[in-house]
Structures are given as C-alpha cells and as structure tokens.
C-alpha positions in Angstrom: -2.0 -1.1 -31.8 0.2 -0.6 -28.7 3.8 0.1 -28.0 7.0 -1.9 -27.1 7.9 -0.5 -23.7 11.1 -0.9 -21.6 11.2 -0.2 -17.8 14.9 0.1 -16.7 15.4 -0.1 -13.0 12.4 -2.4 -12.6 13.4 -3.8 -9.2 13.6 -0.4 -7.5 10.8 1.5 -5.8 10.2 3.8 -8.7 10.6 1.1 -11.3 8.0 -1.1 -9.6 5.6 1.8 -9.5 6.2 2.5 -13.2 5.1 -1.1 -13.9 2.1 -0.8 -11.6 0.9 2.5 -13.1 1.4 1.3 -16.7 -1.0 -1.6 -15.8 -3.4 0.5 -13.7 -3.8 3.1 -16.5 -4.0 0.5 -19.2 -1.2 2.0 -21.2 -1.3 0.3 -24.6 1.6 -2.2 -24.3 2.2 -4.8 -27.0 5.4 -6.0 -25.4 7.2 -5.0 -22.2 10.7 -5.7 -20.9 11.9 -5.2 -17.3 15.6 -4.3 -17.0 17.9 -4.2 -14.1 21.6 -4.6 -13.2 23.3 -7.9 -13.7 22.9 -8.9 -10.0 19.1 -8.8 -10.4 18.8 -11.0 -13.5 15.9 -13.3 -13.1 14.3 -11.3 -10.3 10.5 -11.3 -10.8 8.4 -8.2 -10.9 4.7 -7.7 -11.4 3.0 -6.1 -14.3 -0.7 -6.2 -13.8 -1.6 -9.9 -13.6 1.6 -10.9 -15.3 5.0 -11.7 -13.8 8.1 -10.5 -15.6 11.7 -11.7 -15.2 14.3 -9.0 -15.2 16.8 -8.9 -18.0 20.4 -7.5 -17.8 20.4 -3.9 -19.0 24.0 -4.3 -20.0 23.9 -5.5 -23.6 20.1 -5.1 -24.0 19.2 -4.3 -27.6 16.9 -1.2 -27.7 16.4 -1.5 -31.4 12.7 -1.8 -32.3 11.5 -0.7 -28.9 9.3 2.5 -28.7 9.6 3.9 -25.2 12.0 3.3 -22.3 11.2 4.5 -18.8 14.4 4.9 -16.9 14.7 4.8 -13.1 18.3 3.8 -12.7 20.1 6.9 -11.4 22.3 9.4 -13.3 25.5 7.3 -13.6 23.8 4.4 -15.3 21.5 6.7 -17.3 24.6 8.5 -18.7 25.7 5.1 -20.1 22.5 3.6 -21.3 20.1 6.4 -22.3 22.2 7.6 -25.3 22.3 3.9 -26.5 18.5 3.6 -26.3 17.9 7.0 -27.9 20.3 6.3 -30.8 18.5 3.0 -31.4 15.2 4.9 -31.9 13.8 4.2 -28.5 12.6 7.4 -26.8 13.9 7.7 -23.2 11.8 9.2 -20.4 14.4 9.6 -17.7 13.7 10.0 -13.9 17.2 11.0 -12.9 18.5 14.5 -12.8 21.0 14.0 -15.6 19.2 15.7 -18.4 16.8 18.0 -16.6 18.9 21.1 -17.2 20.0 20.3 -20.7 18.4 23.0 -23.0 18.0 20.3 -25.7 15.9 18.0 -23.4 12.4 19.0 -22.5 11.5 18.8 -18.8 7.8 17.8 -18.7 4.9 17.9 -16.2 2.0 17.1 -18.6 -0.6 19.2 -16.7 1.8 22.2 -16.9 3.9 22.3 -20.1 2.7 19.5 -22.4 3.6 21.5 -25.5 7.3 21.5 -24.6 7.4 17.8 -25.4 7.8 18.8 -29.1 11.5 19.4 -28.3 12.2 15.7 -27.6 13.4 15.0 -31.1 16.7 16.9 -30.5 18.1 14.0 -28.4 15.2 11.5 -28.3 15.2 12.0 -24.5 12.6 13.6 -22.1 13.4 14.4 -18.5 11.1 13.8 -15.5 11.4 16.5 -12.9 12.4 16.3 -9.2 9.6 14.8 -7.1 9.1 18.0 -5.0 9.0 20.2 -8.1 6.5 18.1 -9.9 3.7 18.3 -7.3 4.3 22.0 -6.7 4.1 23.2 -10.3 0.9 21.2 -10.9 -0.7 23.4 -8.2 1.0 26.6 -9.1 0.4 26.6 -12.9 -3.3 27.4 -12.9 -2.8 30.1 -10.4 0.1 31.6 -12.4 -2.2 31.6 -15.5 -4.7 33.7 -13.6 -2.6 36.2 -11.6 1.1 35.8 -12.6 3.4 34.5 -9.9 6.3 36.8 -8.8 7.8 34.8 -6.0 7.5 31.4 -4.3 8.8 30.5 -0.8 8.5 26.7 -0.2 9.4 24.5 2.7 9.3 20.8 2.0 8.6 17.8 4.2 10.0 15.0 2.2 9.5 11.3 2.9 12.4 8.8 3.2 11.2 6.9 0.1 12.7 9.8 -1.9 16.1 8.2 -0.9 15.0 4.8 -2.2 14.5 1.4 -0.4 17.7 2.0 1.6 16.2 5.2 3.1 12.9 3.4 4.0 14.9 0.5 5.6 16.9 3.0 7.7 13.8 4.6 9.1 12.3 1.3 9.9 15.4 -0.2 11.5 16.1 3.0 13.5 12.5 3.1 14.8 12.7 -0.5 15.9 16.1 0.1 17.5 14.8 2.8 19.7 12.8 0.2 21.6 15.4 -2.5 21.8 18.5 -1.6 24.0 21.7 -2.3 22.2 20.1 -2.5 18.7 20.4 1.2 17.9 21.1 1.9 14.2 23.6 4.5 13.2 22.8 6.8 10.2 24.2 5.6 6.9 21.8 6.8 4.2 21.0 10.1 5.9 23.4 12.6 7.6 21.6 12.3 10.9 19.2 10.0 12.7 15.9 10.1 10.8 13.7 8.2 13.3 11.7 10.7 15.5 13.7 13.5 13.9 13.8 15.9 10.9 16.8 16.7 8.9 17.2 20.1 7.1 19.4 18.7 4.4 18.6 16.8 1.2 21.5 16.2 -1.2 24.8 18.0 -0.9 25.5 21.6 0.1 26.5 24.2 -2.5 28.8 27.1 -2.1 26.0 29.6 -1.3 24.6 27.3 1.5 21.7 25.9 -0.4 21.4 22.2 -1.0 21.3 20.6 -4.5 17.7 19.6 -3.8 16.8 23.2 -3.1 18.6 24.3 -6.2 16.7 21.7 -8.2 13.4 23.2 -7.2 14.4 26.7 -8.2 16.0 25.7 -11.6 13.2 23.2 -12.5 10.3 25.5 -11.6 11.8 28.2 -13.9 12.4 25.8 -16.8 8.9 24.2 -16.5 6.8 27.3 -15.7 8.4 30.7 -16.2 12.1 31.8 -15.8 10.9 35.1 -14.3 9.5 33.4 -11.2 11.7 33.9 -8.1 11.9 30.7 -6.0 13.5 30.0 -2.6 13.3 26.6 -1.0 14.2 24.8 2.2 14.0 21.1 1.8 13.6 18.9 4.9 13.6 15.1 5.3 11.0 13.8 7.7 10.3 10.4 9.2 7.4 9.5 6.8 7.7 6.5 4.5 5.8 7.8 1.5 4.3 11.1 0.6 5.9 14.6 0.2 4.3 17.7 1.7 5.0 21.3 1.0 4.1 24.6 2.7 4.1 27.1 -0.1 3.8 30.9 0.1 3.1 32.6 -3.2 3.3 36.3 -4.1 1.4 37.3 -7.3 1.5 40.3 -9.5 -2.3 40.7 -9.3 -4.6 40.1 -6.4 -6.1 36.7 -6.2 -8.8 36.0 -3.7 -8.5 32.7 -1.7 -12.1 31.7 -2.8 -11.3 32.2 -6.4 -8.0 30.4 -6.0 -9.9 27.5 -4.4 -12.3 27.4 -7.4 -9.4 27.5 -9.9 -7.6 24.6 -8.2 -10.7 22.5 -8.1 -11.1 22.8 -11.9 -7.4 22.2 -12.7 -6.2 18.8 -14.1 -4.4 16.5 -11.7 -5.5 18.3 -8.5 -7.9 17.6 -5.7 -8.8 20.3 -3.2 -9.5 19.1 0.4 -9.8 22.3 2.4 -12.2 22.4 5.3 -11.3 24.6 8.3 -11.8 21.9 10.9 -9.7 19.2 12.4 -8.8 16.7 9.7 -10.1 18.9 6.9 -6.9 18.7 5.0 -4.7 16.1 3.4 -1.7 14.5 5.1 1.0 12.4 3.5 -0.5 9.1 4.5 -3.7 10.0 2.7 -1.9 10.4 -0.6 -0.2 7.0 -0.7 -1.2 5.1 -3.8 -3.2 8.0 -5.2 -2.7 9.7 -8.6 -3.8 13.2 -7.5 -1.8 16.1 -6.1 -3.8 17.4 -3.1 -4.1 21.0 -2.0 -5.3 22.1 1.4 -5.0 25.1 3.8 -5.6 27.7 1.1 -5.6 31.1 2.7 -4.7 34.7 2.1 -1.3 36.0 3.3 -2.0 39.3 4.9 1.7 40.2 5.2 2.0 41.0 1.5 -0.2 42.7 -1.0 -1.0 39.8 -3.2 -0.2 36.6 -1.3 -1.6 33.1 -0.7 -0.5 30.2 1.4 -1.0 26.6 0.2 -0.4 23.1 1.6 0.5 20.6 -1.2 0.8 16.8 -0.8 1.4 14.0 -3.2 2.7 10.4 -3.3 6.3 11.1 -4.3 6.7 7.6 -5.9 3.7 8.3 -8.1 3.2 12.0 -9.2 6.8 12.7 -8.0 8.3 10.0 -10.2 6.5 7.0 -11.8 3.1 8.5 -12.5 4.6 11.6 -14.2 6.8 9.4 -16.3 3.9 7.3 -17.5 1.8 10.5 -18.2 4.7 11.7 -20.3 4.6 8.3 -22.2 0.9 8.8 -22.7 1.4 12.3 -24.0 4.2 11.0 -26.3 2.0 8.3 -27.6 -0.9 10.6 -28.2 1.1 13.2 -30.0 4.1 11.6 -31.7 4.0 7.8 -31.8 0.6 7.0 -33.0 0.6 4.0 -35.3 -1.8 3.6 -38.1 
C-alpha cells in the first residue's frame, strides 16, 4: 500500500524536480496532489507518465494526506506548514524556516537518519541548505574515521539556487552581451552574473558573513557535530545547475588520502572520480540530473598536521533540494508510516 502525497510549489524548479524524483525512484504513491499559488491554478505539471493540474494551496484540505513536500519559501511555509502538520500530514520543508528549530529534525539521510525520530514534536522535518547537504554527505564518513576539527569551504553556486528568475537573468544577460542596446541590468543578483562571479549569496550579517555562509556553519553543526568549526565563503557563479565546493578539512587524527578515497568510495550517496589527469574530476555540468554527490581532487594538505582537500559537486536541485526531500520521505515511510 502506498501513500497520499502532496507537493506544494509544484510549478517551481524544486517542486518539478520533486515530482520527477518521486516518479523516478518509484516512491509508493497511491494519490498525489500538486499545489501552487492561486495564479497557477490549472497549470499542468508532469508526474512520470501522468499530467497533474495544480490546485490552489490556499484552502487545500490536508486531512487524510500522509506526506507533504514543501517548496514554497519561508513566508508561505509559515502559513501552510502548521495547517498541514495539525491535520496529520507530515511536512518535509525545503525552506530555511524550521532548520534551526530544536524541535524540528534537520535531515540528510546518509548522515543523520536516526534524528528523524524527533519529527513527532511538530510533525515537520526540515531539508537543509543545498550547499550544506552535499558537503556533509562527503564529510560524515571521514568524520566517523578521524574526527573533523575544522572545515574551510568555498562554494561555487549555480544560479538555479536563486530559482527560475536567477536562471533567466543569467540567460538574458548572456544574450545581451552580444546584442548592443539589449544589455540586462541585475535584478535578481546584486551584480552582473553573466561572465562574472559574485561573492555574496543572501544578505550580510553584522560580522560580515552572509546568511548563506551562516547557514552552512549552523546546519553542519546541527546535522553532524556541534564541535566542528566551520568557516565558509559562498560565491555565485555563472553556471545554470550544479553547486561545487572546495573544502579543506582538518582532522583530530591523521587520515591518509588513499584511505580517505577508499572510505568515500564505500560511502552511501557518493561517487569518487579522482584521476590526476586532465578531465579526471567532476564539474557541475557532469552532475546535472544525477542522484550522486561527487568527490574529486582528494589530496593531502601539507600545511597542517592532519589535513585533506576535497572537491565536491552535486546537482543542487536534486541532492541539494528535491532528492534529499524525497529520500527523507522514503526514510519516513520505511520507519514510521508503514501501513499494514
């Protein structure tokens, strides 16, 4: 027997990916509803070989539904998630609203699956930030072996992390560079993104970090280990899909790069592509449409006693958002919602 599943925000990039991945992974769905804002009522979205018409989330009755995957942003989530949860429908939320709530588990199934037991407090489970998700998948098996003390990460984040509007802005600015008089001024991003990189994602905080950088610090600690020190620099790059990260890790114990490579090859959710030759690594475009988080450029850091460098790449719309949410739903179904 399957589940009655809701996808809220079904017309957005992440919502559409949620529907795609539910179908691809053959999640046991008995009934599915695609929800969106009122202006998108009747918009058609694909679910496997089926076509769904979007319903208005405002006024939707969540009573009798099992799981709701939310991809509607924090403001709308604040309104609708408690309604769904109160009606007995477990919410898996992709926004940042509940990530730091001590009564809401923040889950990456390959990393902290057992934490899902805490979902009953509010009937809500949080999906982490896209950059955090792919990083902790790679770090957790190494942490289990040698205990991580400190992480220094620089991200190279694609424009799809800012939604369809971000992708459109890159596309239109790129076209405008070749057509005099059709240049496109920045609206989504704080500076031109075409042929450029922007060392700011989200707003600045008092200490000079951005909220995106703060998210990576706080979420890594909540998901993995509060004792890990993390510092991040998050950069937007002119790539449509796929986030990349250069990660420097300092361990308590020595970890040889060859052993690290073997550990990562055996870890769930990871693929190691690490040949020391041109093209012997993964780039963002290689990750598009894939489930795996890729690790390349594994090498010792000779400047510290117990250090490694890693290059981590994943499809941010998948592992960074929709895939992780569906994996949480699978975990939830396997552990708590089995029907006799």
